[in-house]
N, C-alpha and C positions, 0 to 999 in steps of 0.2 A: 461182539458176542452178546447174545440176549441174556439178561439177568431178570429173574422174577422179583417183584416187589414184595417185601415182607408184609403179611396180612395185617399185623399190628400197626405197622407204620402207616399203611393205607387207611386203616380205620381212624387213626388219629388225625390224618390229613382230612378225611371226610367229616369228621366231627368238628374240626376247626372251621371247615367251610360252612357247615350248617349253623354253627354258632355265629359266624360272621354275618350270615344272611339275617339271622334273627336280631342281631345287634343293629343292623342297618334299617330294619323295618319297624314300624310301629306295631304291626301285627301281621301274621301270616298263618299258613297252615301246613301240615305235613304234605298234602297234595301239591301245594304251590312250590314248596322246597324241592320235592321230587321232580317237578316239571322244570324248575330253574336249573337244577344241578345235573339232571340226567341220572341221578341215583335212583335205584328202584325203591318202591314205597316201603318194602319191608326193612331195607337198610335205613331209610330215613326215620321210620318209626322207632327202630331200635336205638338209633343215635339220640333222637329227641327224648325218648324215655330215660336214657342215661343222663341227659342234661337236666331233665326234670328232677331226677333223683339227687343230682348235685345242686339243685335249687338255683340254677342259672336260667331256667325257663319255666314259665307258668302257662297252664291252660286257662283261658279266660272266657270260654263260652262257645256258642255255635255261630258259624258264619252263614252267609247266604248260599243256598243251593242253586247250582246251575244244571240241575238234573241229577237225581239220585240223592244219596244221604248228605245232610248238611255237614260241612267240614268243622272240625274242632279248631278254634283259633288259638294261636300261640303268641306269647309275648316274652321278650327278653326281660328278665327280672333285674331292673335297674338298681334295686336295693339289695342285690345279692351280697354286695360288699362295698367298701368305701376306700378312698385313697386321699392322701394329704399332698397337696402341692404347695411348694414354697418358692417364691421369687425373692431372692436375696439381692438387694441393691446397696449402694454405698450409704444412703441415708435412711433407708427403711426396709422392712421385710413385709411382703404380702403373703398371707397364708390362706389357703382355701381347703375345705373338706368337701369332697364331691362323691356322688355315687358312681356306679360304673359307667353311666352315660355322661359323666363329667358335669352333672347338674350340681350347682353349688348349694350346699346346705349350711355352710358356716364360712365366714370370711373375717379376716382381721388384718389391719395395717398397724405395724409397730414401728415407731421411730427408733433408730439406733444411733448412739452417740458417736462422735468423732473426736471429741476433746478429752472428756473425763473418762471415756471408755474406749481405748485404742482397739481397733478391730483386728485382733490376732486370731489365728486358728482356734485357740482355746476359747476366747470370748464368743466367737461365732458359733462354735460347736455347742456351747452352753445355751446361747440364744435360740439356736435352731431346735435343740432338744426341748426347751420351754414351749416353743410354738407347737411342736408336735404333741406334747402332752396336753396343751390347752385344746387342741383339735380333738384328740382322743377322748377327752372328758365329755365332749358334747356329741360324740358319734352315736347315732342310733344303733339299736341292736340289729344284727344281720347275720345270715348264715356264715358268711366268710370273714366278717370283721374288717380290720384294716388290711387291705391287700398290699400296701406298700406306701413309701414316701418318695416323692420326686422333688429334687431341688434344682432350681435354675440359678446359674451363677454367671456373673458378668466378666467373662474372660475365656482363657484357653483351658478347656477341660476335656478329658477323655471319657466318653460315655461308656465304652467297653470295660475299662479298668476301674472307673470310679475315682480317678485321681485328677487333681488340679495341676495343670502345668504352670499357669501364670494368671493371676488376677491383677491386671496393671494398676487400676485405681485403688487397690487395697495393698499392693506390694507383697502379695502372698504367692509363694512358689512351692511346687512339689509337695502337695498336701494330699494325703490319702483319705479324703473326706468321706466317701461313701462307705468303705469298709469300717471306718471308725464310728460313724453314726449308726450303721447297721448293728454293730456290736453293742453300742450304748443303748439303743432303743429297742433292740430285739425285733426289728421288722426289716424287710428288704428295703434298701435305699438305692435309688437311681439318680444320677446327676447328668446335667447337660448344660450347654451354653444357654443363656436366657433367650437370645434371639431364636435359637433352634426350637426351644419350647414354644415360643410364640408362633413360629411357622407351623409347628406340628398341630397346635390348636386351630390355627387358621385353616389348615388342610382338613382336619377332622370335622370342622364346623361347616365348611363350604363345599368340600369335595373337589375343589379346584386343584388340578394335578401339577400345575407349574405356576409357582407364586414366590414372591419375596415378602419377607416380614422384616421391617426395619424397626429395631428397638432403640429408642432415643431417650436417654435420661442424662445421668452424669457422664456416661459414655455412649457410644453408638455401635451397634452391631447389626449384622444381617443374617437371617435364617432363610435357607433356600430349599424349596421343594421342587424337585425335578422328576417328572413322570411319576408322580404320586409317591415319591420316596424322599425322605429327609437326607439331604446331601451334607455329610460331615467331612468328607475328604479323607486323605490317606491317614492322617494322624488325629482325626477328629476335631480339627481346628479350622475348618472352612468357615467362611462367612465373617471374618474379622475385617469387614469393610471400613469400620471406623478408624482403622490404622493404615488405610491407603492414603497416599499423599495427594492433596489437592493444591498445595502451595509449597514449592520447593525451598523457599526461604522463609517459611512460616513459623508459627508458634511452636515451641518445644512441647512435646507430648509426654505423658507419664511412661510411655513405652520406650522413650529415648530417641524417637524419631522427631522430625520437624514437619510441620504442616499437615498433620493427620486430619482426616475429615472430621473426626469427633471434636477436634479443637475449634471447629467452626459451626457445629450444628448440635451442640449439647447444652445442658444446663450450665456447664462451666463457660461455654462460649457466650451464652446469654448474659451471664454476670459480667463478662469482660466488655461486651457491647454496651451494657448499661453504664459502666464506668466511663467508657469512651464518649457516651452521650451526656456525661455530666450528672448522672443520677446518684453520685456519691458512692461510698464503699458498699459493695454488694457481696453477700456471701451465698454462693450456690449451695452450700451444705446446710444452710439454715432451714428450720422446719417451715413447711408450706411455701418454700421459695417460688415454685412454679405457680402455685395458686395466686400468690400475691402479685406476680408479674402479669398474669392473665387479668386479674381484677383491675390493675392499674391501666393496662392497655384498653380494656373495655370502658374505663372511665374517661378515656380520651387523652391520657398522658402521652405526649409526643415521644419522649425518650423511650418509653416502653414499646410503643407502636413501632418505632423505627428499629429497635433492637430485635423484636420478633420478626420483622420483615427481613432483616439481614440474616438472621438464623435460618428462616424459611428458604431464602435464596440459596444458602449453602447446602441445606438438605436437598433442595431440588437439583443442584449440581451433582452431588454424590449419587442420587437416585438415577439421574440421567445416565451417568457412567455405567451403573449396574444394568440399566435397561439395554444399553448398547451391547453388553456382553451376554446377557441371559435371555432377553426378549420374553419375559414371563407373561402370563395371562392377566395377572393382577399384582398390585403392590399394596401391602397393608402396613400401616404405621401404628406402633404401640409405644409404651413407655410414658413417662411423665410429660414429655414434650408433646405427645399426641393429645393431651388434654386441652391444648390450645388449638384444636382443629379448626375452629371457625376463623381464627386469626391467620394461621399459617397455610392451610390447604390451598387457598386461591393463589398465593405466591409460589408454592411448590409446583402447582399445575402450570402456572405461567412459565416458569423456568423450564419445565419439561417440554412444553410446546416449542420453546425457543431453541433448546439445546439438543433434544433427542432427534434421532433420524427416523424418517418414514413412519411406519405404523407404531413405532415406539412412542411417538408423540401422543397417542391416544390410549395408551395403557392406563386403565383406571387406577386411581390411588384413593384408598379409603382408610378410615381409622377404626381400630378395634377397641373393645372395652378395656378398662384398667386391669381387670383380673385375667386377661388373656394368657399371660406368661405363666402365672401360677396354675391355671387350669391345664395348660399344656404340660406342665411338670407332673401334675396328677395323672394326666393321660398317659405319660410315659410309664409311670408306675403301674397303671392298670394294664397296659399292653404287655409289660414284662410278666405280670402276675398270671394272666389268663390267656395270653398268646392268641388273641383274636384280631389284632390290628397289625398292619405292617409296621415293623419297628426298625428294620435294618437300613443302613445308609446306602445310597446309590453309588 
């Protein structure tokens, strides 16, 4: 049976389409939008005028004429509002303030204690609030102000409900973090797994619709983009690749399993390899641990070179397994371990060529900048606030 579409719903759909086009282009015109969407010029003009009144769009001058009147050029107002993105890790927190195009205008890395300051929900809530307030204090004036806060977390979280199921390396379970923070801060708060946030940023930055983002630090996780959508799975916990088994009789993991991939390809693994190489007691939770390990390897220290090589081999094994399952167009690596790109990438690529099948051997692997996860978290907050980017899971 045929049902008519409500005119208001259709107008909102068309408005979202127009806004999405403006967001994706550096500049365009009403005529170009009409041609691209098939909407008549009067409808496009009405929608654009509405977006200008809402200060999401600006007129920036006249374009080139191809016969007839010169078109008025339009630009999405990147500074219509701002978002705060936070990447919470075991040893540190990365915070960024971005405009609506996710261009960073403020960033901060804060070390967090593990001995004198146990990381409980209460202490983390207080630290997160402090980071938000610090970013708010330097936020430029804008029509929309702070659109929201996105928090990336290392573990099992539910994006839809804003609840933590389990953060293995923190020992935190069943935490209603997003509603608590939102009430405390009086701004909308979105949460997601850290690797999901990294994958989201990789997708928004590159437009590649099938990719993997591997976030490697104290733990390891995978964010998955399939057909241009972030794949979270039934319960929102897809991508926990760090807790897949690569050694059936292996090292015990914080999740309770044995031989998990992250126990062989994380900062914790690097510390263990160094001890096995005779480098003495090594603390993966110490400040600048990865930086010091990179410096030592670059200085020619054999124990550090060999430890990085062993870690890279394990990363390559896990990535090869994921390639066989998903066959993505691209693999991106992020997290603190990725800062050793010049040391580990050749070994990762060697392992993939050896272990992956067929065309998977040639899937490119690249490293993304340190703020990728935090920017992705800000991007989630922006998408929720103004509904112009794809946000739902596949």
